[in-house]
C-alpha positions in Angstrom: 0.0 0.0 0.1 1.2 3.6 -0.8 2.1 5.8 2.1 3.4 9.3 2.5 7.3 9.6 3.6 8.6 12.3 5.6 11.7 13.6 4.2 14.8 15.2 5.8 13.8 18.6 4.3 10.4 18.4 6.1 12.1 17.3 9.5 14.5 20.3 9.1 11.7 22.8 8.2 9.7 21.4 11.3 12.9 22.2 13.5 13.2 25.8 12.1 9.6 26.2 12.7 9.6 25.1 16.2 12.7 27.2 17.2 11.2 30.4 15.2 7.9 29.9 17.2 9.8 30.0 20.4 11.5 32.9 19.4 8.4 34.7 18.4 6.6 34.1 21.6 9.5 35.7 23.4 9.5 38.7 21.1 5.6 39.1 21.5 6.2 39.1 25.4 8.8 41.7 25.1 6.8 44.0 22.6 3.6 43.6 24.4 5.1 44.5 27.8 4.5 48.0 29.4 8.2 48.6 30.8 9.8 51.7 29.7 13.4 50.2 29.2 14.7 47.1 28.7 18.1 45.1 28.6 19.0 43.1 25.8 21.6 40.4 25.8 23.6 40.0 22.6 25.7 36.7 22.2 28.2 35.9 19.6 29.9 32.6 20.6 31.2 32.9 24.0 31.1 36.7 23.7 28.2 38.4 25.4 27.0 42.1 25.8 24.3 43.2 27.7 22.6 46.7 26.5 20.0 48.9 28.2 17.8 50.5 25.6 14.6 52.3 25.4 11.5 50.3 24.7 10.6 52.1 21.5 14.0 51.5 19.9 13.8 47.6 21.1 10.2 47.4 19.8 11.4 48.8 16.4 14.2 46.2 16.2 12.0 43.4 17.5 9.1 44.1 15.0 11.7 43.8 12.3 13.1 40.5 13.6 9.4 39.5 14.1 8.1 40.3 10.5 11.1 38.2 9.1 10.6 35.2 11.3 6.8 35.2 10.8 7.3 35.5 6.8 9.9 32.5 7.0 7.9 30.4 9.5 4.8 30.7 7.1 6.8 30.0 4.1 8.5 26.9 5.4 5.1 25.5 6.8 3.5 25.9 3.4 6.3 24.6 1.4 6.6 21.4 3.6 3.1 20.8 4.3 3.4 21.5 8.1 0.2 22.2 9.8 0.6 24.5 12.8 -1.3 24.3 15.8 -3.8 27.0 17.0 -1.4 28.3 19.8 1.4 28.3 17.2 -0.8 30.4 14.9 -1.8 32.7 17.8 2.2 33.3 18.4 2.4 34.2 14.7 -0.3 36.8 14.8 0.7 38.0 18.3 -2.2 37.0 19.9 -2.7 36.9 23.8 -3.0 33.2 23.7 0.4 33.0 22.4 1.7 33.3 26.0 0.8 29.6 26.3 4.2 28.9 25.1 5.9 29.6 28.3 9.7 29.7 28.9 11.1 26.5 30.4 12.1 26.5 34.1 15.7 26.9 32.9 15.3 29.8 30.6 13.0 31.5 33.6 15.8 30.9 36.0 18.4 32.3 33.5 16.2 35.5 32.7 15.7 36.1 36.5 19.4 35.8 37.2 20.3 38.5 34.5 17.7 40.7 36.1 19.2 40.3 39.5 22.6 41.0 37.9 21.4 44.3 36.0 
């Protein structure tokens, strides 16, 4: 009997889509936050820099990043026949329900420790 076979390309696309959704959930939280100032961590290999910036500037940067990630995610999903769940679609559309994709305990601990340092 004939059957559908997953390809390596589909698996790679799914991995990228999942990572993009996770990043977008975090970006959405920052964009939707009401704080006035933010601290951004930039990492390049082992080198890390933490910057304090105004929310408006941060939002502009994140909106550009968000726009590209949403476009890439939708294109990959369509091209590779990947069906997104409702909560993933909510993240792409920056809806309140997108906050169902919470950070893991390890990520939350890291974020809290960085806040205490700053």
